[in-house]
N, C-alpha and C positions, 0 to 999 in steps of 0.2 A: 633527427636532422638539425643542421645549425641553424642558426638563425640569418645568417648570410645566405645560405643556400635556399632557405625559404623564401627570401625577400627577392631572389633571383627567380625562382620559379613563379612566383606571383607576378613579377613584371612581364614575364614572358606570357603568362595566358593573360594579362590585361591587353599587351599588344595583340593577342588571336581574338579576343574581345571585340576590339576596334575593327580587325579586319573581316569579322564575322557581322558586324553592323554596316561595315563599309558594301558587304555584299548585298544588302538589303534584306537580311535575315534578322529577325527577332530573338536575342538569345535567352529572353525570358517571357515566352507567349503565356497568355492566360490558361490556356488548355491544349491538349493534344487536337489534331484534327479531326480525330474519332476516338468514340470509347474503346479504350483498350481490352482485351483479355487479360486474364490472370496468367502468368507465365508456367504455373502448375496445369493450367487447363490446356495452353499451348503445346506443351510438350506431349499431351495425349492426342495431338490433332494432326497426326503423320500425314503428309501429301495435301494438306489443306492450306488455305492462305490465312494469316493471322497478323493481327496488328498489336504488338505488346511494347511495354513502356518500361523505365526503370533507370538504374544507375549502372553507369560502365565500371566492371571492376578488373577487367584485364583488356590488354590490347597487343596484339601480335601482327605485324607487318610482315609480309613476304611478296615483295615486289608490288604486282598490281593485283593482290589479294589482302585483305585484312581480315584477321579472327579477333573477335571480342567476346567478352562476357556480359551479360544484362542481367541486373538481379532487380526483383521487386519483393515484396513482404511473403509473397507464395513460393518464390524458388528462384532458380537461375537457369540460362539458357545461352546457348553458344551462337554468336551473329557471325555471318560470313558474307563479307562485301567483297564485290568482284568489280574492277573496271570496266570489263567487257560489257557488262549488263548495268551499270550504272553510269558511264561515260563520263562526262566533266563534273559531274558532281560527285565523283570518286575523289575527285582533287580536295574537295571541302572538309573531308575526313582529317587531315592534317592538321585543322583548327580544332579538332576535339582532343580530350585528355581522360584519362581514368577520372573517376569522381562525377563527370558531365552525366546529365540525365538526358535519354533519348528515347523516341517513339520509333519503332521500326515495323514494317509490313514486309511480308515475304511467305515463300512457301517453306512448311516445316519439313527437312529432309534428315535423312541420318549419314553421316560421312563413313568413309571407309573405316575409320576407327571405332565407329558405332555410337559417335556423338550425336544427340538429337540437337539439331541446329536450324536457324532462321536464315535462309538464303534471300538476304536483304534485296527487295525491290525498289523501296521507298524508305528514306528516312527524314526525322526532322528534330532538331535541335529543342529540349524542352528547358533547360536551365545550364548555363556555363557555370563551371566551377572554377574559383580563382584560388583556393589553395590546394594542394596535394593532400591525398589520403596518408596516413603514416604507414611506413613498410616496417616498424618495429612496435607498434602498438600492442599486439597480442603478447600476453603475458606481462604486460607492464606491472610493476609492483607501487609504483609511486600512487597512494590511494588518492591524493588530493587530485593528481593532474587528471587520473580518471574520472573522478568526480566532477571536476571543473569543466571537462568536455565530455560531458556524459553522452551527449549524441554520437561521438565517435566511437566510445566504449560499446554503445548498442550497436551501432552500425556494423562494427568489424568482431563482435562477440556474439553468435547465435545462442550460445548458453545463456547468456544473459538477457537477449531477447526472450528466449523461452521462459526466462524466470517470471516475467512481468506478464506474458500471456496466461501463466499459472496463478498470478495474483489475481488477475481479472477473474479466472475461474473460482477461485477462493471465494471472494467477495459475492460473485453471482450464485454461487450454489447457497451459500449462507441465506441470501436473498429468497432463492427460489425455495429452501426448506421451509422458512418461517412464512411466507405467503401461503404455501401448502399447507400449513398448520392455522392458518385462518389469521395470521396477523397483517394488520394496515400499516405499510410504509407512510411515514410522516416527516414533515421537516420542523425543525424548531429553532428559534433564533440562535444566531452565533454572537451576537452583540446582546450583552447583556449588563442591566444595571446593578445586578449581584449575581456573582456567580455561585454555583451551588452545584452537589452532586457528587464531589471529590474532595480529597485534602491534596490540595496543589497550590502552587502560586501562581497567579494569573498574569497574561500579557493586558497592558492597559493601552487603549487608543482613545482619540478623541473624535466626536460628531461635531462636525463645524456647524450644520444647519440649526443643531438644538444647543449646541454651545455646551456640551456635557462630557465628560470622560465616561467611557465605558470600559467594560472587559470583554476579551475574547472568551467563550466558553472552553470549559475544563472539563464537562462530561458531554455525553451525546443527548444533551435535553432532559436529563433525568427529572428535574422538578419541573420542567414543561410537559412532560410525556405523564407524570402522574397528575398534573392539572387536567389533563386530557380523560384520565380514570375519572376524576371528579365530574367530568362532562359528559360521561356515559360511553366513551369508547372504552372497549374489554380487552382489546389485543392490539398495540402499536409496538414500532420498531423503527430505528433510523440508522442508517449508515451515512457517516460524514466525516468532515475534519474537526478535531479539535486542538486545543493549544494549551500547553503548560510550560510556564517559564522556569525550568529547572535543568539539571545537568544532563551533558551527554556520554552516553556510554552504549556498550553492545546491544543493551536492551531499550535505550530511552532515546525519544525523540522528543523536541518541541512541538512538533506540528505532525500531526499524524492522523489516521482514519480509525475510527470506533464504531462498533455496533452495540446497540442497547435495546432491549426489549422490554416490555412492561405487560402483566398476564392479569386481569383481574378475575378474583374467585379462584385463585391459586396461591400455593405459599412456596417457601425455598425446597422443600422435598419433591414437589412436582416440576420446578425448576430445574433441579439436577437431573432428573429423568430427561427431561426436554433438551438440555445441554450435552449430556452424555450423546444421545443419539444425533444431535446436531453436529458436534464434533467428529463423530465417525462419517458422517454422511459428508461433510465438507471435505476432510481428509483424504477420503475414497475418490471423490469427484476431482480435487485438484491434483493429488499425486499418485494416485491410484493404488494406495498401501494403506496400512494400519499400523505396520511396525517402522520405527524411525530410530536413526541414532543421533543423538542431540548432544553436543557437547560431554561427550563421554559417556551419556545416559542410554540405556536401550530401553526406547519406550514402546511399549505395546497397547494401543488405542482399543485393541478388540476385545481386551479381557474386561470382565466387570469392574468398574471403579470404585475402588475402597473409599472410606471417610476415615478421616484421621482427626483428632480432637485438638484445638489450638493448646490449651492449658497441659494436656497430657504429652503432647509432642515436644514443646518446649522442656517440661521435666524429663522427658526421657534422654534428651539431647544435651541439657545442659545441668541438670539437676536443681534448676529453679523452680520454685512452685509460685507462678505467677498470680494464682488466686489468692494467696496470702499474703501478697506483697500489693502496696498502693505505688504502683510505677506510672509517671506520667504517660500519656497516649503514645507520644513519640518515642518514648523510650521503650515501649511495649512494641511497638511497631518494628523498630531496628533490631530487637531482641529476636523476633519472629524471622525478619528478613535474614539473620545470619544463621539460622537453623534451618532454613527450606533448603538450602544448596545441596544438601545431601540426598533431599528426597527426591527419587525418579518419577514415581506416580505412574499413570493418571491417578490422581486422588482428589477427593473433595475435602479441604480444610474446613471444619465446622466447630463452633461452639466459640466465636470470637468475644472477648470482654466488651461491653457496652461502650467504654471509652475509647476504643478504635473503630466504632461502628454508628455515628451520630444519626443514621437515617434507617437504621435496621429495627424490626421489632422483638421486643425482648421475649425469651423463651419463660413461657408460663412458669415452668417448675425451677428454673433456674434465672431469675430476674436480672442478675449482674451480667448475664450473656445473652447474646441475640441470635435470631435464625439467621444466620449469614454463612455463606460458603464462598470459598476460593478455588479455583481449579489449579491445581499443582502439576505441573509437568516440567521434566528436566531441571528441577531445582528451582522454579519461577513461576511465579503468579501468571497464569494464563485464563483468567477471566474471573470475575466477582460478583456475586447475585446475594439477594436476600429476600424475605418476607419484608417488604415495605412497610416502615413505621405510619401508621394512619391515625393514631392518637395525637391531636392539635395541642393538647396541653403538653404531654410528654415531649413532641417536637419542639415547642416554645422552649422547654426547659434545655433541651439539649442544644439548640441555637444558641442559647444563652451561655451554655457553657463554653462552646466553640469560640463564641465572639470574646468571651475573656481570655481565651488562649491567643487570640490574633491580637488582644490589646496588651498582652505580655510580651509579644513579639514573634509568635508562631505564625509567619506568613503563609502556612500551608493549611492553616485551620480554617474550617468553614465560616461564612457569612452569616450573619442574622437576617434571614429570609422572611418577613412579617408578611409579604405578599402570599407566599406559599403557605404560611400557617393560618392566612384568611381563607384560602382554599379548602385546606384541610378541614375548617372550622363548618364548610358546608357538607361535608361527609364525603370520605372518598372510600370504596369497598376494599376489601383484603385485596392486596395485590403482591406480587412478585416480581422482581426487576433482575438483569442481569447485562453486564457489559463486556465485552472482550475487544481488544485492539488487534492491530496488526501486527502487533509483538508475536502473537500465534503464527501467522504464516512464516516470519522469519525464524523461529524455532523449528517448525517442521522442515523449513528448507535447511535449517543447520547452518545459517548465515547470520553476520552483525546484522541488526535491524537496518542501518543507514546502507548497507549493500542491496537491500529489498526495496529501496526507494528511488524512483526515477531520477530526480534530481535534488540530493540532499543539499542542506543549507550549508555555505561556505562563508568566510570571511570574505571580504573583497579583495582582490588582488592588488597589492602595493605597487 
């Protein structure tokens, strides 16, 4: 629609708004005159009087009768307005437009065409719209336009709306699974003096009252949840938002949801068993299936998940034996990321070098490697867990190494958290931890991650 046509329509609707007010009608009441029924319920109430609310989506005038469609979150129903039953109130209908919100009451009938319909005896305006709904929105390819007016995208695209219903099921089913396994849901700080729990560049903000700079967390409270293990909690988890100031891609966001759990008196082998069970449970609850096509990979979550070794896999794919090379941690990580794209999974990657795992416990028989695993699905990391390091001396040394990397210019290296080391010195039991982000949902849906976010971050319009 041209901008001039939009201006014209908007001006016409503003005139209608004025006439509605002149009639003594409040175009924006605080609530309907009564509690409404869901339209889906009303559709099952043939012969009964119902009161339903929703948005007008179609409008068809035929002399002294008007047919319209009303939609709420549960469904849609046809409305039938007749001048002979509504009298002078029928004339008010000329001030309504597609996009307005109405409440109507009347008897549910079935037309000769078999359409379930409300024969309207009373109607009330609940909100007057000033802009027309687009008639050419469906199939719009301009990604930024859809994201910038995401509310229109959601209003007119039921498949997209259903995607976010599935996403709610995804997180709720994960929560239900963990609670049934005896885990306690907790909340840990979003603002931190020292960020930890991941290799990532943090966002920085300022606390006015304390006059200090703080960081937005880059993990789901990893070091805080481990403090809870020191405090005597044995199974905790958190689902929330975390923030990483890094690049945008099909798989990455800067502001996203993550789940992390921590489990005392268990190791990464126990954790892998739990995670495999959890993924199967969540996938089945969310999508009703365990087989997925993801970016050209045919993934079957129902099969037993195999383990693949970090060093051996890189050797097989590249011919490089990283156990005999002294590569910097960041180079090792980039090498692995170039290899994993060809791995369909589901698989557990194990045997990570200690250089890339500053918070994981060493393997006793192979002290240069750690008890860590990553879930690999469709060529990408879909979760990360380990037997948590609880040796305060070893942890302090690794933090010192990470701090040296930061001072050398690696902004993603971890900070030296001396307070956490102090907590470890009081004693932390054997613990396993695991984290997974909403990337898993986007992969199972086979969509870019920005498409699975309600309101993706955009630059301001110029």
